[in-house]
N, C-alpha and C positions, 0 to 999 in steps of 0.2 A: 574454453571454460564458459559455463553458464552461471550468471549471478542473479540473485533475487534480493530486493530490498524494499522496505515499505515504511510508512508512518514517520515521515520527517516533521510534519506539521509546521512547515515554514510559515512564518508570520507571527509566531508567538515566542516569547522569551521564556526559557526554562533554566536548566543548569547553564547552558550557553545561550547567548542571544540568538535570535533568528539569523542574523547576518553571520555570526560566528559559526553556527551550525551549517549554514549554506556553504561557507568557505571550506569547512572540514569535509563536507560531502563532495564538493568539487575536487578536493584533494584525493578522496577515495576513488572517485570516478577516473582520475588520471592513473591511479595505481592499477585498477582492474582493467582499464582499457588496453593494457599491455598484452593481455592474453584472452580478453573477452570476445566471444562470438555473439553472445546474446546477453542483454541486460533487461530484466523485468522489474519495472517500477510498480509495486503491487498496492498502490492506492494511498490516499492521504499524504501526498507529497506536500500539499499546502493545507494550512488550517482552514482556509477558505479560498475559493476561486469562483469567479463568475465572469464569463465572457460576454460582454456587450458586443454589438456588431462591429464596433470600431475601437473598443477599449478593453484592456485586460488590467488586472490589479497591478498597482505600482510595486516595483521591486523585483527581486529574483533574477537580475540581469546576468549575474555570474553563472547561475545554474542553467538558465535558458541558453546562454551562449555555449556553455560546455556541452549540453545535450545536443545542440545543433552540430557542434564540431564532431562529436563522436558518431552521431548518426551519418553525417556526411563522409566519415572515414570508412563506412561500410559495416559498422557494428549494428546488429539488429536490436533496436530498443522498442519495448512495448510497455504501454502505460495502462493501468487499470484504475478506473474511476472509483474512489472511495466515498465514504459517507460525508467527508468534509470538503471534497472537491467534486461533488456530483454534478455541478454545473459547468464541468469541462465539456466543450463541444468539439470544435474542429481545429482549434488553434495548434495543438501539438502535431496533428497530421499535416496540416497545410503549411505551417511555418518551419517545423522541425523534422518532418518526415518520420514521426513516431506513431505507430499504430496505437489506437485508443480503444479500449474494451469496456463495455458497461456490464457485461456478464462474465462469469468464469469461462475459461477456455481449456482445452486439452492440447498439449504440445508433446511431441516425442523428441527426446535427445539421447543419442547413443543407445538406442534400443529401449529406453525407459519412458514410460508415459507419466506426464505431469498434469495434474488438475490444478489450475492456477486461478486465483481470484482474490479480491480484497477480503471477502468473508462476511461483510455486513449483510444481515438479513437471512443468513443461512442457519439451519438447525432449528430446534424447537424454541418456543418462547419469544420474547422481545417483540410482542405484537404491536406495542405503541410505536416503536421505531419503524416496523415494517409498514404501518399505515402512513407514517410521515414520509417515508421514502417514496411511496406511490404519489403522495401529494406533490413533493418536490420534483418528481419526474413528469408531472403533468405539464403539457405544453402551454396551457392557459396560465398556470402559475408562473412558469418561466417568462412568458410574455409580459405578465403584470409586473414582475420584479424588474424586468428590463426597462420599464417606463420610469422607474425611480432613478433619480440622479445618482451617479456613482459615489459622490461624497457622502451621501446619506445611506444609500443602499449597502455599500461595502462596510461602512461603520456599523450599521445595524446587524449585518450578518456576522461580523467579527464578534460582536457582543453576544449574539445568540450562540455562536460556536463555542465561546468560552464557558457560557452557562451550561451548555449541553455536556461538555467534557467534565465539569465539576460533578455532575450528577451521575455520570456513567463510567467514570474511570475505575477500573478494577484494581485491587491490591496486587503488589508484585509477588504473587504466589500462585501456584497451580491449584485450582479449586477442586480437583478430583474429576475423574472421568464422567461421573453422573452430572456434574455441574458445569462442565466446559461444553458450551453449545457447539463449537466447531468440531470438537472431538466427537460429539454425538452425531453430527452431520456426516463426518467421515465414516464412522462405524456403520451407519445406515446405508450411505451412498455406495460404499465399496463392496457391499454384499453382492451386487449384480453388475459391477463395472470393473474392468481390468485396468486399474490405476496403480502405479508404483509409489508415487509421491503426491500428496495433497499439500499445496503450498499456499498459505494465507497470511494476511496481515491482520489489522483491525484489533486483535486481542491485546496488543502492546506488551506481550511477554514472549521471550524466546523459548519456544517449546519444541521438543522432539519426542514423539510418542509412537512407538511401534505397535501395530495391531497384528498380533501373531495369527489370529484366526483368519483374517482377510489378506495377510501377506502384503500389507501396505504400510506406509509411514506418513504420519501427520506432522507437518512442519509449520510452526508459526514464526514469522520473521522478527517479532519484537518491534522495536522502534528506535529512533535516534534522539529522543529527548533525555533518555537515561542510559540506554544500553549501547547505542551505535552498533547494532547487530545487523547481520546480513547472512545469506546462505550462498554457498558455492558448490557447484556440481562439476566434477572433473571427468565425468564419464564412468566412474566407478562408485563414488559415494557422494552423498549430499551432506555437507557439514554446515552447522551454524557457527559463524565466526564473529569476532568483535574488532572494530577498528579503533585503535588507540584507547582501548578500555581493557586493562588487564584483570579487572574484577568482574567481567561479564560471566553470567551464569545461564546455563541452559536448563530449563525446567521440564518435568519435575526432577528435583535433585535426587 
């Protein structure tokens, strides 16, 4: 089985506290580990992350230990850097044995081709964020932030992350094909590319949208602050499921 999950935003308290959400997610990992061959963590696992040369953010001990355990057991785990944890560098690869990706990738499973990425910066519009992403990816910017003491630097970043989310959070509804940027990306990209499934996070809404013209499917994984959603591919079909959430909805309804 192949599993996909994204947008836990650990580090902030929502319906559940960050620690409660972390425990629930580790419980989910134990469940899927029984038959998982591959687990894709599709970005924004943390609400903020910065790796100093010898320091990582406090917390997440249960999650990091569980990921190391599953990786050591032979499950292929791959992590995609999102817009909230874009300052993830080599820690996951060196300490946990988890491949880390900064750009979308294509993988084949059971004869089907998957285009997988967090989704930030794709599609039309959002030019302000696309500019900021280039700034934050700049080596000089990263070097300058590393000079700041972690007590101040991480506190400042957490404040900025919260402010950013307040201004960019979309409502819990599908905005229509013309207004969904990732749908627009898929519609354009799939015209000349043989992809069966496009799998993204970032949008914070569980979405399944069939594109009949291009014979492909757009999947958005939703998030774990409200939905506790994930996707599972069993070799025949890709389903969006919900962990301990009987009221989960896949959009558009």
